[in-house]
N, C-alpha and C positions, 0 to 999 in steps of 0.2 A: 514418538518422533524425536529424533536426535537433534540436539542443538547445533546451530551452525558452527563451523570450526572458527577458532579465533587464534590470532598470534599470541603465543605464550612464551615465557622465558625459556621454555625447553627448545623453542626454535633457535637455530644458530643465527646470531646477528649477521654474520657474513653472508649467509644464504639470503636473508631478507634483503640486504642491500643489493646483492646481485640481481635478485628477482625484480626489485623495484627499478633498478637502473635499466634493465633490459626492457621492461614495459614502457618506461619513460622514453627510452631511445626509439622504440617502435612508434610511439605516439608522435614524437617530434618529427620523425621521418615521414609519417603519414601526412601530418600538417604541412610539412615542407613540400612534399610532392603534389598534394592536392590543392594547395592554396590558389585562389584565383588571382591574387596579386603576385607581382614578380618579387622573388626573394633572392638576394645575392650575398655571398659571404666573401670577404676579402681579408688578406693578411696585413701585417703592419706596414708593408710597402705600398699597399693599395692595389695589389694584384689579386684577381679573383681566384678563389679556391673551390667554389661550388656555386651552382645556380639551379633553381627549380625549373620545371617545365614551363611555368607561366613566364618566367624571365626569358627563357629561350624563344618563346613565341613573340614576346614583346620586342625583343632586340633583334631577332632574326638569326642569331648564331646558335649552333649546337652547343651542348654542354662542354664537349671536348674542345671546341674552339674558344669558348669563353674562359676556361681554366687557363690561367697564366697571363691573360690580357690585363692591362692596367686600367684603372677607372677612367683615365684620360682618353683611352681609346674609344670610348662611347660618347664623347663630347664633340661638338663641331670644332672645326679647325681654328676659328677665330677666338675661342676661349680656352683652347687646350693648354696653353702655357700657364694659365692661372690655376689649373687643377692641383698641382703638387702643394702649393701654399694652402689651398682650401682643404686639402686632405689632412695636412698637419694641424690646421685649426680645428677640424672635426675631432681628431684624436685627442686634442687637449680639452675640448669642451665635453666630450663623452657622449653627446646627444645632439642631433640636429634634425630639423625638418624644414621643408620648403618646396620650391619648384625649380626645375631646370629643363633645358632642352637636350634631348637624347638623340643620338644619331644611330640609326639602325645599320645593319650590315649592307642593305641595298641602297644606302645613302639617304633614305627618307628621314625626316626629322619629326619627332613626336614630343609633345609636352608631357612631362611626368611630375607627379607629386611624390616626394620621397620622405621617409622617416628612417633615420639611421641611428644605431646605437653602437658605441665603441666597446670593445673588449667584453662581449657577451660570454666569452671564455678567453683565457690567455692567448693573445695574438690573433683573435678572430673577431671581425667586425661585421655587423649585420646591416643591410639596407633593404627596405621594402618599398617598391615602386608601384604607383598606380597610374595608368594611362588616362590623362585628362585632356587629350588632344581635342576630342569632339566637344567636350564641355567648354574649353577655351574658344574653340571656333564658333560655337553657338553664341557665347557671350560677346565675342568680337562682332559677329554679324548683327546681334541685337543692338550693340552700341553704335555700329555703323548705320543701322536703320534709323535709330533715334536721332543721330546727327544729321542724316539726310532729311529727316522729317522737320527738324528745326531749321535747317537751311532752306527747305522748301517753303515754310511759313514766312521766313524773311523775304525770300524771293517773290512770293505771292504778294506780300504787302508792298514791296518796291514796284512790282508790275502794276498794281492798282493805281498808285500815285502817278506812275509813268504814263499809264494809259490816258489819264485825264489830261496830262500835258500834251501828249501826242494827238489826242482828239482835237484839242484847241488849235494846235499848230497846223494840222492837216485841214481842219475845217475853215479856218481863216485864210489859209493859202488858197483853197478852192474859191472862196468868195472874192479874194483879190484877183485871182486869175480870170474869173468871170467878168471882172470890171475893167481889166486892162486889155486893150486891143492887141491883136497880133502885130508883131514887128517892133513893139516898144521894148527897149532894153530892159526895163524893169520886169517885164514878163519872164525873161530868162532867169533873173534872180529869184523870182517867186517860184519858178519851176524847180530850182535847186532846193529851196526850202521845203517844197512839197515832197521831193524825192528823199530828202533827209528825214522827213516825218514818216515816210513809208518804211525806211530802214529802221527807224526807232520802233515802229509798230511791229515789225518782224522780230525785233529783239524782245519786245514785251511778250509776244506770243511764245517765244522760246522759254522765257522765265515762267510763264503760266503753265507751259507744258511740263517743265521740270517739277513745279510745285503741285502738279495734278489739279489745277484749278481752271483749266481751259474748258470750253464747251465742246463736247464731241458729238458727232452724229453717228452712233454705232449702228451697224447693220450686220447681218450674218454674211461672212466672207469665206471664200475658198482661198487660203493663204497661198497655195500654189499659183492661183490665177494672179494674185497680187504680185508675186515674184516674177512671173512670166511677163506681165504687163510692164513692170518696171525694169526688166532686164536690159532693154535697149538704152534707156537713160543711164542705168548703172554702168554699162560698158563705156559710155561716153565719159562718165566721171572718172573711170579707172584709166583710160587711155590705152594705147596700143601695147605698152610694155608689160601690162599685167593681164594674165589669162583668167577669165571668169568662167567657172564651171558650176552648173546647177545640178543637184541630185534631188529630185522631188518625189516624195512617197505617194503611192497611189491611194492609200487608205487614210489620208490626212483628214482629221475631223474639221468641220467648219468652226470658225471663231466668230465672236461678236465684237467688232471694233470699227473704228473710223478708218475707211480705206485710205484717205489722203494722209492721215497721221501715221498709219503703218508704213506707207511708202516713204514718209519723211524719216521714219526710224531706219529703214534700209539705206536711204541715201546718206544719212549721217554716219552710220557704221561703215559704209563702203568708203566714204571720204577719209575716215580715220584709218582704215586699212590701207588705202592708197598712200597716205602720207607716211605710213610705216614701211613702204616698199619703194623708196625713191629710185632704185635701180631695177625695178621690175620684180615680178614674182607671180604668185598664183593666189587666187581667192576662190574658195569653194563655199557655195550657199547650199545647205542641205536641209530638207524638211523631213519630219518623221512623226509618227503617232506615239504619244507617250501616255502610259497608264501609271499614274502615281498612286501608290498605296502607302500604308503606314510603315511598311518595311523598306520598299525601294525609294520612297520619297523623303527620307530623313534629311537629305541635304536641303530640301525646300520646305521642311515642316513648319518653320517659323513664318513662312510667307504664303504658302499655297496649301489648299485643302486637297485631300485625295480625290482623284477623278481623272477624266480624260482630258488631255492637253495636246495642242499642236506645238511641236518643237521645231524651231528653226535655228540653225547654227551657221555662223560665218567664220571660216578658218582661213587665216592668211599666213604667208611665209615671210612676214616682215621681221623687223629687228626685235620685236617683243618689248616687254616693259618690266621694270623691277617691281618688287612687292610694295615698295613705298608708293610708286606711281599707281599701281593697280588698286591700292586701297582708296585712292582719291579720284579715280578716273571719272566717276559720275558727278563730282562736285561742280557746280556752275562756276565758270570763269577760271577753272584750273586747267592749265595747258602746259605742255612741255615744248611747244613750238615757240619760235622767236616772235618778237614784236611785229604786229601787222600780219601774222600768218594764221590767225584764228582767234575766235572769241572765247573758246573754252566752253561753249554751250552745246556743241554737237552731241556728245554722249550724254550729257545731263538731260537734254531734251528727249533723247531716246528713252532714257530711264523713266522720265515722268510719263511719257505716252504709254509705255508698256505697263507701268504700275497702275495708271488710271484705267487701263483696259482690263484690269484684273489679273495681269500676268506677272512675270518675274524675269529679270535679266541678270546674267552673271558674266564676268570676264575672267578667263584663265590665260595667263601669259607668263613667260619667263624670258629674260634677255637672251637673244639669239635663237629662240625656238618659236617665234611667231606668236600669234594671239588667236584665241578661240572665244567668240562671243556667242552665248546661248540664250535663246528667248523661249519661254513657255507661256502660251496663251490658252485659257480655258475653252473647252468646247461650247459652242453656241447652243442655247436652248430654244431659239426661235427659228422659223423657216428662213431659207435663203432669199435674198432679194438682190437686185442689180444695183450696185452703188454708182454705176456710171450713168444711170438714167436721171437726168436733171431736167426740171422744167425749162422751157425756152424763155429767153429774156423777153420781156414785154416793155413797151414804152410806158413811162410813169405818167399817169393822168394828173392834171392840175387839181389842187384842193380847194375846198370852199367851206370846210367844217371848222369848228372851234376846238383848239387843242390847248390843254394846260400843260406847261413844262415845269416840272418840279426838280430842282437841282440846287444843292447848296453851294456849288462852285459857280460864282457869278460869271466868269468868262465863258464857261461852258453853257450856262443857262442862256446868256445873250446870243451865243453862237447858234444854238439849236433854234432859238426864236427867230433869228434872222433867216436861217435856211428855210424854215417853214413859212414865214411871211412871204419870202420871195417865190415860194411855190403856190401861193394863193390862199393859205390858211389864215384864220384869225387866231392869234396866239395870246395867251395869258400866262404870266410867269409867277412862280412861287419859289421862295428860298428854302422851304422845308415842308414836312408833312402836315403840320398843324395849320400853317398858313394856306396850304392847298385846300384843306377841308373848309376853312373859313371862306376862301375865294369861291368855292363851288356853291356854298350856301348863299353867298351874297349876289352872285351873278344872276341876271334875269334870264339870259339865254342858257341853253343846256350845253354842257361840255361833252363833246363827242368822244374825245380820247384824252387820256392822261399819260404823259411820258414822264416817268419818275426814276431817279437814281435809286439803287437798292440800299446803299449804306449812307444814312444821313444822321446828323446829331440828335434831332428831337424825335424823329419817327422814321422807321425803316420803310422802304418802298413796299415790301409785301404787306406790312401792317396797314399802310395807307390804302393799298388795294382792297384789303378786307373791309376797311371802314367805308370806302366808296361803294363797295358792292352792296352793303346794307342800306345805304341812303340813296344812291344813284345807280341802280342795277343796270341801266342801259349804257352807262359810261364804260368804255373799254380802257384797259390799262396795259401799257407797254413798259416793262422793266428794262433798265439799262444799267450796266456796271462794268467797271474795268477789273473787277475781282469777284468772279462768280463762285466764291468759296463760302457760301452762306446757305440760307434755307431754300433758295431757289435751285440749288444743285444738290442732287443726292447721288453719291457714289459716281460722280463724273457724268451723270446723265440728267438733262433737264426734266423737271416735272412737267406734266401737261397742263398744269393749272393756269399758268400765266405766260404770255409771249415774252421773249427775252431777246435783247440785242447787246452783244458784248462790245465794249469799247476796246480799241479805237475803231470807229466806223466812218466811212466817207458819206457825203451827203446823198449820193445816189442810193446807197444801201438804206439809209434812214428814210428817205422819201418813198422808196419801194415798199419797205416794211410798213410804214404808216398807211400807205394807200391800200395795201392788201388787207390790213386789219379793218380799216373803215369800210372796205368793200365786202368784208366777210369771207375773204379767201384765206386758206391755211398758210 
């Protein structure tokens, strides 16, 4: 067997260099052509002299078009005048890396990560670009989601304290109204206080909706039916100068949501669209079936799982919004309207309802090109039922049982006690869970019902309920709270373990709930 050939002094050095140079050239050319990253070569003036296929795909220009273009031609207009200075700084430093915004041939902007080396050979400068647009978009969406989550927690906490105040204002207003006869001037003032309390309660509900802490009554719904039922009301909101068109898909999957809350979403979005079209225009509401997979659902991968969804979109021909406004559009109290023209809670409420229903909502808009709002809601796994069927109202029977009211807020505790006493009940009060347990042990008569706040300093309402169940199994418990973001709420849906009443509530709702519990009605 012969030995492998080796380079020896008999080989001509010139031939060796030529052979090596040719092989290196072919290797470099192959790397240049096949690289997945964009590679661009420029001369001393910053004009491109070559680009690989990946660069052409990234930027949208053919190689022949790119050759001769200046580096500034690929930057947005607002930073183009700063490019020559940056180019000279790069040539002096010899090496740079970082990120910049690149403008494609079709006008689209992409975020690129670059690594640049000056004078890889005399008069030739190398740039390698990597498209990081999707990465930056995902990071931005994650940051936005975290910001919204933080704002939601803050809003929920504010709503909790606010609900306690509104419950007291509304409750004492009712007691005063019942004590003041018709025709007395004071009654008119009390009525205004009551109406102000109702407006405050509506505001608190909006905050809870945004923070995804409100109590929902989800059922399986046909979204097309919800749109059709709400269409008349939506047309009234829009007025005569705006044309409303609906395009409803026949194969739309059913969703599981609270019908009233979904209607609230539509109303809020329609009002926002109306305000964007002061001189008239068109609004299209369209539904469609959507199948999200790992491939086609990448835009929602951080928020939604693959599966079947009902998609509803609202497209208007209004004035649109800037990127800065679009990024903040779901924040509570953020509004571009003038003083007295809106609370800034419409879109944030819609956001919270959709998120609590397991869905996702996005807004796409540009100045002068209208706005498109898209909602995705997951397919229901339960059979359909009629959300419109509600039990008929019944007169509330007077009470005679003994009720223990547990509430750490003294004004609320006294208010609940007075309402129940006026309705015929015997009422015992406690300022916390431990005091309530001692009261139950010390009383000679049995406690028929315990009404307890959920969040209290010494013992939570659910914990008190468990303690009572072990010692007094016949005693029923009604939980009340202005902030159902704790153990009694799981993923926006109440557990079936304990009855629950959300603050603020009026005295009729309280008395009806109490009577139904004592009578064994659901």
